[in-house]
C-alpha positions as CSV (number, residue, x, y, z in Angstrom):
1,X,-13.5,-26.7,-34.8
2,X,-10.2,-28.3,-33.8
3,X,-8.5,-26.7,-30.2
4,X,-5.1,-25.5,-32.5
5,X,-4.9,-22.5,-34.9
6,X,-2.5,-24.5,-37.2
7,X,-5.6,-26.9,-37.7
8,X,-9.0,-26.4,-39.2
9,X,-12.1,-28.1,-40.0
10,X,-10.3,-30.0,-43.2
11,X,-7.3,-31.3,-41.1
12,X,-7.0,-35.0,-40.5
13,X,-4.0,-37.4,-38.7
14,X,-1.8,-36.2,-41.3
15,X,-2.3,-32.5,-39.7
16,X,-0.8,-33.7,-36.8
17,X,1.5,-36.5,-37.5
18,X,3.3,-33.8,-40.4
19,X,3.6,-30.8,-37.8
20,X,5.6,-33.5,-35.5
21,X,8.1,-35.4,-38.3
22,X,10.7,-36.2,-34.9
23,X,8.3,-37.6,-32.9
24,X,5.5,-39.2,-34.5
25,X,6.9,-40.0,-38.2
26,X,7.9,-43.0,-36.5
27,X,4.7,-44.1,-36.3
28,X,4.2,-44.3,-40.6
29,X,5.9,-47.2,-40.1
30,X,4.5,-48.8,-37.1
31,X,1.1,-48.3,-38.2
32,X,1.8,-49.9,-42.0
33,X,3.7,-53.1,-40.0
34,X,0.8,-53.4,-38.0
35,X,-2.1,-52.9,-40.2
36,X,-0.8,-54.3,-43.6
37,X,2.0,-56.5,-42.4
38,X,1.5,-60.6,-42.4
39,X,-1.4,-61.4,-40.1
40,X,-3.5,-64.0,-38.9
41,X,-5.7,-61.0,-40.1
42,X,-7.4,-59.8,-43.5
43,X,-6.8,-56.6,-44.1
44,X,-10.5,-56.3,-43.7
45,X,-10.2,-57.5,-40.5
46,X,-7.8,-55.4,-39.1
47,X,-10.1,-52.6,-40.3
48,X,-13.4,-53.4,-38.5
49,X,-11.3,-54.1,-35.3
50,X,-9.9,-50.1,-35.8
51,X,-13.1,-49.2,-36.6
52,X,-14.9,-51.2,-33.3
53,X,-12.4,-49.7,-31.0
54,X,-12.7,-46.1,-32.4
55,X,-16.7,-46.1,-32.2
56,X,-16.2,-47.5,-28.4
57,X,-14.3,-44.8,-27.6
58,X,-16.8,-42.7,-29.7
59,X,-13.5,-40.9,-31.8
60,X,-15.6,-39.3,-34.5
61,X,-12.9,-38.6,-36.9
62,X,-11.1,-42.2,-36.5
63,X,-14.6,-44.3,-36.5
64,X,-16.2,-42.5,-39.3
65,X,-12.4,-43.0,-41.1
66,X,-11.6,-46.5,-40.5
67,X,-15.3,-47.2,-40.8
68,X,-14.8,-45.7,-44.6
69,X,-11.6,-47.3,-45.5
70,X,-13.4,-51.0,-43.7
71,X,-16.3,-50.5,-46.8
72,X,-13.3,-50.1,-49.8
73,X,-12.8,-53.9,-48.2
74,X,-16.2,-54.5,-48.7
75,X,-17.8,-54.1,-45.1
76,X,-20.6,-52.7,-44.8
77,X,-20.9,-50.1,-42.5
78,X,-23.5,-51.4,-39.9
79,X,-22.0,-54.5,-39.3
80,X,-19.3,-52.1,-37.7
81,X,-22.5,-50.2,-36.2
82,X,-24.1,-53.9,-34.9
83,X,-20.8,-54.6,-33.4
84,X,-20.2,-51.8,-31.6
85,X,-23.5,-51.9,-29.8
86,X,-23.5,-55.9,-29.6
87,X,-20.6,-58.5,-30.4
88,X,-22.6,-61.1,-29.8
89,X,-25.4,-60.8,-32.1
90,X,-23.1,-59.3,-35.0
91,X,-22.9,-60.0,-38.4
92,X,-19.3,-61.8,-37.9
93,X,-18.1,-65.2,-38.1
94,X,-18.2,-66.7,-34.4
95,X,-14.4,-67.2,-34.6
96,X,-14.2,-63.7,-34.5
97,X,-16.2,-62.9,-31.4
98,X,-13.8,-63.6,-28.8
99,X,-11.3,-61.2,-30.3
100,X,-13.7,-58.4,-30.8
101,X,-14.9,-59.2,-26.8
102,X,-11.3,-59.3,-26.1
103,X,-10.9,-55.5,-27.6
104,X,-13.4,-54.1,-26.1
105,X,-12.6,-55.2,-22.3
106,X,-9.1,-53.9,-23.9
107,X,-10.6,-50.5,-24.3
108,X,-13.2,-50.0,-21.8
109,X,-11.8,-51.5,-18.8
110,X,-8.1,-52.6,-19.8
111,X,-7.0,-53.5,-15.9
112,X,-9.7,-56.3,-15.6
113,X,-8.0,-57.9,-18.6
114,X,-7.9,-61.6,-17.2
115,X,-6.4,-65.0,-18.1
116,X,-10.2,-66.3,-19.3
117,X,-10.3,-63.5,-21.8
118,X,-6.8,-65.0,-23.6
119,X,-8.4,-68.2,-22.7
120,X,-11.6,-67.7,-24.7
121,X,-9.5,-66.5,-28.0
122,X,-7.0,-69.5,-28.0
123,X,-10.1,-71.6,-27.5
124,X,-12.2,-70.6,-30.9
125,X,-8.6,-71.4,-32.8
126,X,-6.7,-68.2,-32.4
127,X,-3.4,-68.8,-31.9
128,X,-0.9,-66.7,-29.9
129,X,-0.3,-64.4,-32.1
130,X,-3.3,-63.6,-33.6
131,X,-3.4,-62.3,-29.9
132,X,-0.6,-59.9,-29.9
133,X,-2.2,-58.2,-33.3
134,X,-5.0,-57.7,-32.1
135,X,-4.0,-55.9,-28.7
136,X,-1.3,-53.9,-31.3
137,X,-4.0,-52.7,-33.1
138,X,-6.3,-52.2,-30.5
139,X,-3.8,-50.6,-28.0
140,X,-2.6,-48.3,-31.7
141,X,-6.5,-46.9,-32.1
142,X,-6.5,-46.5,-28.4
143,X,-3.9,-44.1,-28.9
144,X,-4.8,-42.5,-32.5
145,X,-8.4,-42.0,-31.3
146,X,-6.5,-40.2,-27.9
147,X,-4.5,-38.2,-30.4
148,X,-6.9,-37.0,-32.3
149,X,-10.0,-36.0,-30.0
150,X,-7.5,-34.5,-27.9
151,X,-6.8,-32.1,-31.0
152,X,-10.4,-31.4,-31.3
153,X,-10.2,-33.4,-34.7
154,X,-13.6,-34.4,-35.3
155,X,-13.9,-34.3,-39.4
156,X,-16.5,-34.6,-42.2
157,X,-18.3,-36.9,-44.1
158,X,-15.7,-36.4,-46.9
159,X,-12.7,-36.5,-44.9
160,X,-14.0,-39.8,-44.2
161,X,-14.5,-40.9,-47.9
162,X,-11.0,-38.9,-48.8
163,X,-8.8,-41.0,-46.0
164,X,-10.8,-44.2,-46.5
165,X,-9.8,-44.2,-50.7
166,X,-6.1,-43.3,-49.6
167,X,-5.6,-45.8,-46.8
168,X,-7.1,-48.4,-49.0
169,X,-5.2,-47.8,-52.0
170,X,-1.9,-46.4,-50.1
171,X,-1.5,-48.3,-46.9
172,X,-0.4,-46.2,-43.5
173,X,3.8,-45.7,-45.1
174,X,5.1,-42.3,-45.8
175,X,7.5,-41.0,-47.6
176,X,10.7,-40.1,-46.1
177,X,10.2,-36.9,-47.8
178,X,6.9,-35.8,-46.6
179,X,7.7,-32.4,-44.9
180,X,9.2,-31.0,-47.7
181,X,5.8,-31.4,-49.7
182,X,3.1,-31.2,-47.4
183,X,2.2,-27.9,-48.5
184,X,1.6,-29.5,-51.6
185,X,-0.3,-32.5,-50.4
186,X,-2.4,-30.1,-48.3
187,X,-3.9,-27.9,-51.7
188,X,-4.2,-31.3,-53.3
189,X,-6.6,-32.3,-50.6
190,X,-8.4,-29.2,-50.0
191,X,-9.0,-29.4,-53.9
192,X,-10.3,-33.3,-53.8
193,X,-12.8,-32.4,-50.7
194,X,-14.1,-29.9,-52.4
195,X,-15.0,-31.6,-55.5
196,X,-16.3,-34.0,-54.0
197,X,-19.0,-32.0,-51.9
198,X,-20.1,-30.9,-55.3
199,X,-20.1,-33.8,-56.6
200,X,-22.8,-34.7,-53.3
201,X,-24.7,-31.8,-53.5
């Protein structure tokens, strides 16, 4: 269970960001631009990166959720698990492997990044823009991982599938009037989660 009284077992990232729109609302626009804006990486590749970073951090909620989003884009869940276990033997394009090595170091030992790490990404054929985008994704999800785990939100299979389908279809943007209808949205979410739970039984 989460560590705060206003959160429960069905809580997700929106229950944190909706609770404090003044501070956290701008994250929605930033996330949309980073994860769905023009980029050298496809949306599927970005979601693999999100799930990968979250897996390295053992963030149960973000790893499960973004693995579900990646699956919506046609990525096999085992691909992400294999990446977390060993980048070099994972079934991804060779060109992407230096990028994931960079993300691993950025996540687990950022102060140890050196010029050679960036040079390996460039040597694989990626531009400075691509490296910059990978850094943005890695940094964003290291932040989100801490935000979710700091609140004690872990989620479950239904929540991951629900969130994955939503992010795949709608992206990360949230309308300005979200604060006015968050109660209605939560009721709808709980209703759909219950339906998903019943269907899986």
